[in-house]
C-alpha positions in Angstrom: -0.1 0.0 -0.2 2.9 2.5 1.0 4.6 1.7 -2.5 1.4 2.4 -4.4 0.9 5.6 -2.7 4.4 6.6 -3.4 4.1 5.8 -7.2 0.9 7.6 -7.2 3.0 10.6 -5.7 5.6 10.2 -8.3 3.0 10.3 -11.2 1.2 13.5 -9.7 4.6 15.4 -9.5 5.6 14.3 -13.1 1.9 15.7 -14.4 2.6 18.8 -12.6 5.9 19.3 -14.1 4.5 18.9 -17.6 1.3 21.3 -17.0 3.8 23.9 -15.7 5.9 23.7 -18.7 2.7 23.9 -20.8 2.0 27.0 -18.9 5.2 28.7 -19.4 5.3 27.8 -23.0 1.6 29.4 -23.5 2.9 32.7 -21.6 6.1 33.0 -23.8 3.6 32.7 -27.0 1.2 35.2 -25.6 4.3 37.9 -24.9 5.6 37.3 -28.4 2.0 37.9 -29.9 2.1 41.2 -27.5 5.4 42.4 -29.4 4.2 41.7 -32.8 0.8 43.1 -32.2 -2.2 41.2 -33.2 -3.6 41.2 -36.6 -7.3 40.7 -36.7 -9.1 39.5 -40.0 -10.5 42.6 -41.8 -14.3 42.1 -42.6 -15.6 42.5 -45.9 -16.8 46.4 -45.9 -19.3 45.5 -48.9 -20.4 47.8 -51.2 -20.8 51.3 -49.9 -23.9 53.0 -50.0 -22.9 55.9 -52.2 -21.5 53.9 -55.1 -23.3 54.0 -58.1 -24.8 50.6 -59.4 -24.9 49.3 -55.7 -28.3 47.2 -56.5 -26.9 45.7 -59.8 -23.6 44.4 -58.1 -25.4 43.2 -55.1 -28.1 41.1 -57.5 -24.9 39.7 -59.4 -23.2 38.5 -56.2 -26.2 36.9 -55.3 -26.7 35.4 -58.8 -23.1 34.0 -58.6 -23.8 32.4 -55.2 -27.0 30.5 -56.5 -25.1 29.2 -59.6 -22.2 28.1 -57.4 -25.0 26.4 -55.4 -26.7 24.8 -58.5 -23.4 23.5 -59.8 -22.8 21.8 -56.3 -26.4 20.3 -56.5 -26.0 18.9 -60.2 -22.5 17.5 -59.3 -24.1 15.9 -56.2 -26.9 14.6 -58.3 -24.6 13.1 -61.1 -22.8 11.1 -58.5 -25.6 9.8 -56.7 -26.9 8.6 -60.3 -23.5 7.1 -60.9 -23.4 5.4 -57.9 -27.2 4.0 -58.3 -25.8 2.6 -61.8 -22.9 0.7 -60.4 -25.2 -0.9 -57.5 -27.8 -1.9 -60.5 -24.7 -3.4 -62.4 -23.3 -5.3 -59.1 -26.7 -6.5 -58.3 -27.3 -7.7 -61.8 -23.6 -9.5 -61.9 -24.4 -11.3 -58.5 -28.0 -12.2 -59.6 -26.3 -13.9 -62.7 -23.1 -15.6 -60.8 -26.2 -17.1 -58.3 -28.2 -18.6 -61.5 -25.1 -19.7 -63.2 -24.1 -21.6 -59.7 -27.7 -23.0 -59.4 -27.8 -24.4 -63.1 -24.6 -26.0 -62.4 -23.2 -27.9 -64.9 -25.6 -27.2 -67.6 -24.5 -23.7 -67.8 -21.1 -24.2 -67.5 -21.4 -26.4 -70.8 -23.3 -23.4 -72.5 -20.5 -21.3 -71.6 -17.8 -23.4 -73.0 -19.7 -24.0 -76.2 -20.1 -20.0 -76.3 -16.6 -19.2 -76.0 -15.6 -22.2 -77.9 -17.8 -20.1 -80.9 -16.3 -16.9 -79.8 -12.7 -17.9 -80.0 -12.9 -20.4 -82.9 -11.5 -18.0 -85.3 -8.2 -17.9 -83.3 -7.7 -21.3 -82.4 -5.4 -24.0 -84.0 -8.1 -26.1 -85.3 -9.6 -23.0 -87.4 -6.1 -22.4 -88.8 -5.9 -26.0 -90.2 -9.4 -25.8 -91.3 -8.7 -22.7 -93.4 -5.3 -24.1 -94.4 -7.1 -27.3 -95.8 -9.7 -25.1 -97.6 -6.8 -23.1 -99.4 -4.9 -26.4 -100.6 -8.1 -28.0 -102.0 -9.3 -24.7 -103.6 -6.2 -23.9 -105.5 -4.7 -24.9 -108.5 -1.0 -23.8 -107.9 0.1 -23.8 -104.6 2.9 -21.5 -103.7 4.8 -22.6 -100.7 6.8 -19.7 -99.4 10.3 -20.3 -97.8 12.7 -18.0 -95.8 15.9 -17.9 -97.7 18.0 -17.9 -94.6 16.8 -21.6 -93.7 14.8 -23.0 -96.7 15.0 -26.4 -95.6 13.7 -25.7 -92.1 10.6 -24.0 -93.7 9.5 -26.8 -95.9 6.7 -29.0 -94.6 6.8 -32.5 -95.7 3.0 -32.9 -94.8 2.0 -29.9 -96.7 4.0 -31.4 -100.0 2.8 -34.6 -99.5 -0.7 -33.5 -99.7 -0.4 -31.5 -102.9 1.7 -33.9 -104.7 -0.6 -36.7 -103.7 -4.0 -35.0 -104.2 -4.6 -36.0 -107.8 -5.8 -33.8 -110.5 -3.7 -31.3 -111.9 -2.6 -29.4 -108.8 1.0 -28.0 -109.0 3.4 -26.9 -106.1 5.8 -23.8 -106.6 8.5 -23.2 -103.9 8.9 -19.2 -103.6 12.4 -18.4 -102.1 11.9 -15.0 -100.1 14.0 -12.7 -98.2 17.0 -13.4 -100.7 18.7 -10.1 -99.7 19.4 -11.4 -96.6 21.6 -14.0 -97.8 25.2 -14.1 -99.3 24.9 -14.6 -103.3 27.1 -17.6 -103.5 24.5 -19.4 -100.7 21.4 -18.3 -102.8 22.8 -19.7 -106.2 23.3 -23.2 -104.2 19.9 -23.1 -102.8 18.3 -22.3 -106.1 20.2 -25.2 -107.8 19.3 -27.7 -105.1 15.5 -27.1 -104.9 15.0 -26.6 -108.7 15.5 -30.3 -108.7 12.5 -31.3 -107.1 10.2 -28.2 -107.7 10.1 -25.2 -109.7 11.8 -22.3 -107.6 11.3 -18.5 -107.7 13.5 -16.3 -106.1 11.8 -13.1 -104.7 12.4 -10.0 -102.4 8.9 -8.5 -101.3 8.5 -4.8 -101.2 8.6 -3.7 -97.5 6.6 -0.7 -98.4 3.1 -0.9 -100.3 0.4 2.1 -100.3 -2.9 1.1 -98.4 -6.0 2.1 -100.9 -8.2 2.2 -97.8 -6.0 5.0 -96.3 -6.5 8.6 -97.3 -3.9 10.9 -99.1 -3.5 13.0 -96.4 -1.9 10.1 -94.2 0.3 8.7 -97.0 1.9 12.0 -97.9 3.1 12.1 -94.1 6.8 11.0 -94.3 7.8 8.0 -92.0 11.1 7.2 -90.9 12.3 4.3 -92.8 15.4 2.1 -93.0 16.9 3.3 -96.4 19.8 0.8 -96.1 17.6 -1.8 -97.5 15.9 -1.6 -100.7 11.9 -1.2 -100.5 11.4 -2.3 -104.3 9.9 -6.0 -105.4 12.3 -8.2 -107.0 11.1 -11.2 -108.7 7.3 -10.4 -109.2 7.4 -10.4 -112.9 9.0 -13.7 -113.0 6.6 -15.1 -110.9 3.6 -13.5 -112.5 5.0 -14.7 -115.8 5.2 -18.4 -114.5 1.6 -18.1 -113.3 0.3 -16.7 -116.6 1.9 -19.4 -118.7 0.0 -22.0 -116.6 -3.3 -20.2 -117.4 -2.4 -20.4 -120.9 -1.6 -24.1 -120.7 -5.0 -24.6 -118.6 -7.2 -22.4 -120.8 -8.9 -21.3 -117.6 -8.7 -19.1 -114.8 -6.5 -20.4 -111.8 -6.8 -20.0 -108.2 -3.3 -19.7 -106.5 -2.9 -20.3 -102.9 0.0 -19.3 -100.7 0.9 -21.3 -97.7 3.9 -21.4 -95.4 5.3 -21.2 -92.0 4.6 -17.9 -89.6 6.8 -14.9 -90.9 8.0 -16.5 -93.9 6.3 -13.4 -95.9 3.2 -14.9 -97.4 1.0 -11.5 -97.2 3.8 -9.4 -98.4 4.3 -11.6 -101.3 0.7 -10.9 -102.3 0.8 -7.4 -101.5 4.4 -7.3 -103.9 2.1 -9.0 -106.8 -0.8 -6.5 -106.1 1.4 -3.8 -106.0 -0.8 -2.4 -103.1 -1.4 -3.4 -99.4 -4.3 -5.7 -100.1 -3.6 -8.2 -96.7 -2.6 -7.1 -93.3 1.1 -7.5 -92.8 2.9 -7.2 -89.2 6.4 -8.5 -87.3 3.9 -10.9 -85.1 3.4 -14.2 -86.0 -0.4 -15.3 -86.8 -1.5 -12.0 -88.3 -3.6 -13.8 -91.1 -6.4 -15.8 -89.2 -8.7 -16.6 -92.4 -8.8 -16.9 -96.1 -8.5 -13.7 -98.3 -8.9 -13.9 -101.7 -7.0 -11.2 -103.9 -7.5 -10.6 -107.8 -4.3 -10.1 -109.4 -6.2 -9.8 -112.7 -9.1 -11.5 -114.4 -7.4 -14.9 -114.7 -5.5 -15.2 -111.4 -7.1 -15.3 -108.2 -4.7 -15.1 -105.2 -5.6 -17.1 -101.5 -4.2 -16.0 -98.6 -4.0 -18.6 -95.8 -3.1 -18.8 -92.2 0.3 -19.9 -91.1 1.0 -23.6 -91.0 1.0 -25.1 -87.5 4.0 -26.7 -86.3 4.0 -29.9 -84.8 5.0 -30.2 -81.2 7.2 -33.3 -82.0 9.8 -31.2 -83.8 13.1 -29.8 -82.3 13.3 -26.8 -80.0 14.9 -24.9 -83.0 12.1 -25.9 -85.3 9.3 -24.7 -82.3 11.6 -21.4 -82.0 11.5 -20.2 -85.4 8.6 -21.8 -87.0 5.6 -21.7 -84.4 3.0 -19.3 -83.7 4.0 -17.8 -80.2 2.1 -15.6 -77.7 4.2 -13.0 -77.1 1.9 -11.2 -74.1 2.5 -14.3 -71.9 4.7 -13.9 -68.9 6.4 -16.9 -68.7 9.5 -17.0 -70.8 10.9 -20.5 -70.1 10.3 -21.7 -73.6 11.5 -18.5 -75.2 14.8 -19.0 -73.3 14.9 -22.4 -74.4 14.5 -21.5 -78.0 17.3 -18.7 -77.8 19.6 -21.4 -76.3 18.6 -23.7 -79.3 19.4 -21.0 -82.1 22.6 -20.0 -80.2 23.8 -23.7 -80.2 23.3 -23.8 -84.0 25.3 -20.6 -84.9 29.1 -19.8 -84.7 29.7 -18.2 -81.3 32.3 -15.7 -82.4 30.1 -14.6 -85.3 27.4 -13.8 -82.9 29.9 -12.2 -80.6 30.9 -9.9 -83.8 27.3 -9.0 -84.9 26.2 -8.1 -81.3 29.6 -6.6 -80.3 29.9 -8.1 -77.0 32.3 -10.2 -75.1 32.5 -13.7 -74.8 29.9 -15.6 -72.9 29.4 -18.8 -70.8 25.7 -19.7 -71.3 22.5 -18.1 -73.0 21.3 -16.2 -69.8 24.8 -14.4 -69.7 24.4 -13.6 -73.4 20.9 -12.1 -72.6 22.5 -10.0 -69.7 25.2 -8.6 -71.5 22.9 -7.6 -74.6 20.4 -6.4 -72.2 23.0 -4.2 -70.5 24.2 -2.9 -73.8 20.9 -1.7 -75.5 19.7 -0.3 -71.9 16.9 -3.0 -71.2 17.1 -2.7 -67.3 14.7 -3.4 -64.5 14.9 -1.6 -61.3 18.1 -1.4 -59.4 20.1 -1.8 -62.9 19.0 -5.6 -63.2 19.0 -6.7 -67.1 15.7 -7.6 -68.3 16.3 -11.1 -69.9 12.7 -11.9 -70.4 12.1 -9.1 -72.6 15.5 -9.2 -74.3 14.9 -12.8 -75.2 11.3 -12.1 -76.7 13.1 -9.2 -78.8 16.0 -11.3 -79.9 13.4 -14.3 -80.9 11.6 -11.9 -83.1 14.9 -10.3 -84.7 15.9 -13.9 -85.8 12.1 -14.3 -87.0 11.8 -11.0 -88.8 14.2 -9.7 -91.5 16.6 -7.8 -89.1 19.4 -10.4 -89.0 21.6 -11.7 -91.7 22.1 -15.7 -91.4 22.5 -18.3 -94.0 22.6 -22.3 -93.8 24.0 -24.5 -96.3 22.0 -27.1 -98.6 22.9 -30.7 -98.1 25.7 -32.2 -100.0 23.7 -35.1 -101.5 20.1 -34.6 -103.4 18.1 -37.1 -101.2 14.2 -36.8 -102.3 11.7 -37.3 -99.8 9.5 -40.7 -100.1 6.7 -38.9 -101.3 8.6 -37.6 -104.1 9.3 -39.6 -106.8 10.8 -38.9 -110.3 7.4 -39.2 -112.0 6.2 -36.5 -109.5 8.6 -34.3 -110.3 8.2 -34.3 -114.0 4.4 -33.7 -113.4 5.2 -30.9 -111.1 7.6 -29.0 -113.8 5.3 -30.2 -116.8 3.3 -27.1 -117.5 5.9 -24.5 -116.9 8.6 -23.0 -119.0 11.7 -23.8 -116.9 14.4 -21.9 -119.1 12.4 -18.7 -118.8 11.9 -19.3 -115.2 15.7 -19.5 -114.7 16.6 -16.6 -116.6 13.9 -14.5 -114.5 15.8 -15.7 -111.6 19.2 -15.0 -113.1 17.8 -11.4 -113.5 16.7 -11.0 -110.1 19.7 -12.4 -108.3 21.6 -9.7 -110.5 19.7 -6.9 -109.6 20.0 -7.3 -105.7 22.8 -6.5 -103.1 23.3 -9.0 -101.0 25.2 -8.9 -97.5 28.8 -10.3 -97.7 29.5 -13.8 -96.2 31.7 -12.3 -93.6 28.7 -10.5 -92.1 26.2 -13.3 -92.5 26.2 -15.6 -89.8 26.6 -19.5 -90.5 23.4 -21.5 -89.3 23.1 -24.8 -89.3 19.6 -26.1 -90.4 17.6 -28.5 -88.3 16.0 -30.0 -91.5 12.3 -30.2 -92.5 9.7 -28.9 -90.0 6.6 -31.0 -89.5 3.4 -29.4 -89.5 -0.3 -30.2 -88.6 -2.5 -29.9 -91.5 -5.4 -32.5 -90.6 -8.0 -30.7 -88.1 -8.3 -34.0 -86.1 -4.7 -34.2 -85.1 -5.0 -30.8 -83.0 -5.4 -30.9 -79.6 -6.8 -27.7 -78.2 -6.1 -26.5 -74.2 -9.4 -26.3 -72.4 -7.9 -23.9 -69.5 -7.1 -21.1 -72.0 -11.0 -20.7 -72.8 -12.4 -21.2 -68.9 -11.4 -17.8 -67.5 -12.9 -15.5 -70.1 -16.4 -13.9 -69.7 -19.1 -15.5 -71.5 -21.5 -12.8 -71.3 -19.6 -10.9 -74.1 -21.1 -11.2 -77.6 -18.5 -10.7 -80.5 -19.8 -10.0 -84.0 -17.8 -12.2 -86.6 -17.0 -10.2 -89.9 -15.9 -12.7 -92.7 -14.8 -10.4 -95.4 -13.7 -11.3 -98.4 -11.2 -8.5 -100.2 -11.7 -8.4 -104.2 -9.0 -5.7 -104.8 -9.9 -6.1 -108.3 -12.1 -2.8 -108.3 -9.4 -0.6 -107.3 -12.1 2.6 -107.5 -13.8 1.4 -104.3 -12.6 3.0 -101.3 -13.5 2.8 -97.5 -14.6 6.0 -96.1 -14.6 6.3 -92.3 -16.1 9.5 -91.3 -16.0 9.4 -87.5 -15.9 12.5 -85.3 -13.0 12.4 -83.0 -13.0 14.5 -79.7 -9.3 15.7 -79.2 -8.5 16.9 -75.7 -5.5 19.5 -75.7 -3.4 19.4 -72.5 -0.9 22.0 -71.3 1.6 19.4 -69.8 4.5 18.2 -72.1 4.8 14.8 -72.7 8.3 13.4 -72.8 9.1 11.0 -75.7 9.5 7.5 -74.5 10.9 4.5 -76.5 8.9 1.5 -75.8 10.0 -1.8 -76.4 8.4 -3.5 -79.4 5.8 -5.9 -78.4 7.0 -8.3 -81.2 8.8 -10.6 -79.0 7.8 -14.2 -79.3 7.3 -17.3 -76.5 8.5 -20.5 -77.5 6.0 -23.7 -77.6 7.0 -26.6 -75.4 7.5 -29.9 -77.0 4.5 -31.7 -74.8 2.1 -28.9 -74.7 -0.1 -27.3 -77.4 -0.1 -23.5 -77.0 -2.9 -21.3 -78.3 -1.8 -19.8 -81.5 -3.2 -16.2 -81.1 -3.1 -14.1 -78.0 -6.1 -12.3 -77.3 -5.4 -8.5 -76.7 -8.7 -6.8 -75.4 -7.7 -3.0 -76.1 -9.6 -0.1 -74.5 -11.6 2.1 -76.9 -10.4 5.8 -77.3 -13.4 6.9 -75.6 -12.4 5.1 -72.5 -9.2 6.3 -72.5 -9.5 10.0 -73.1 -12.7 10.5 -71.3 -12.4 13.5 -68.7 -14.6 13.2 -65.6 -16.0 16.8 -65.4 -17.7 16.2 -61.9 -14.3 16.5 -60.4 -13.5 20.0 -61.9 -15.2 22.5 -59.5 -15.9 26.2 -60.8 
């Protein structure tokens, strides 16, 4: 009891000291205020009675107050309406979820069928279906090959389907991107391939006029890489070859253009037409359905989706020839693809090409390259994932010059016999074709063998043509909302009528802002993800972009007068 009393005394003494200090502080503040002199807030004197137009000024002041109050009330009402709308939407969503849970398996089955219908256009089975349509409908099939790795771009399943289809169906090989390989290497490949099928050397145009765009947009100057020629080479030779086949058949023909992703199928069609008739992009799998382009009255070209690479292929073939979703964050397959590419190239040439020091493995190579190009994360850590995607995009695109050597001995595939070769070369004038190829080869500038990386090809790449052999992932469609409805637009672009132009007269609201926006050099979204050998992945990534109205919308409720 005595200890408790003593502790209470101590606490009271401490409290008294603190209160004393506070009193002293307040006393000092009052003294300083007396020295400075107190400044009372000035009252509004109002409008003097002797002032002219006093009543009008008072009336205007009252009107201003009323306007401000009205604005505040309107803003409150608009906010209340927005809150009510949100509550209603949330209530509807909750009701829909409850109904779906009550229905159970039936509702889930219906949702799966809806999503399959919506995304059927982007599925692998759809790609195979459209490719099969092109092969069946075409009289001449153009298999487009990348001149840097022609053997890796050949699909034995496609060639077998065309040669063994019966009838008078022809297969022609088009060697595209010939300006990215040395001249001697190109001549070797032409001599090797022409022994099996008629082969055309081709260099597609990199710039083509878009007839749907107005003249004001086309007149604007854009930054173009002038180091490479933008003209088309080999188009006359190919058109002449097709016209000779039309004369031999005495009827109009349909020409199907097929091949693996990023070999330049749509670019060849645009070069033959002279304008941008088909969509072209660095990303893989831009063409999703059959598109018909009229070259003249006798020839009609069918643009097809890419061939789906078989997962049983090597890591190199899957990295370069498969349709990859570049937006997925997982980059294990992409790193595996880069590793396969580096293993099939000369290490010294790669170091010279990218001007980097010696490296032990793929991750170190990507880290050095990311540091050199300034692709860094927080804390200066090199961004290996995005660097791998960008590098893979460079190798599949038209940026890096590399070449592979043709096989030393000519070994025919089992589906190709001498009779089949004679049948495929029957209705074509091979002498004029060789002359045309010689003129295109002489007209172009080529990289020197020292500047081109030597590449070891993995051989022919197996592809999936039959729709039954494709296995889709069910998990990729489950997370999508079934309530959204998409309108499928199946358009057939007949570019024979050059006078028809699409006019889009849409009123656009431009919001001018005073803040100066700095230029940002964003990394291209063209990076690719390699398909694993044991799994099938979705061929095309679905990007749900916001509309311009949602992006640039301005909330006037937050702006007060």
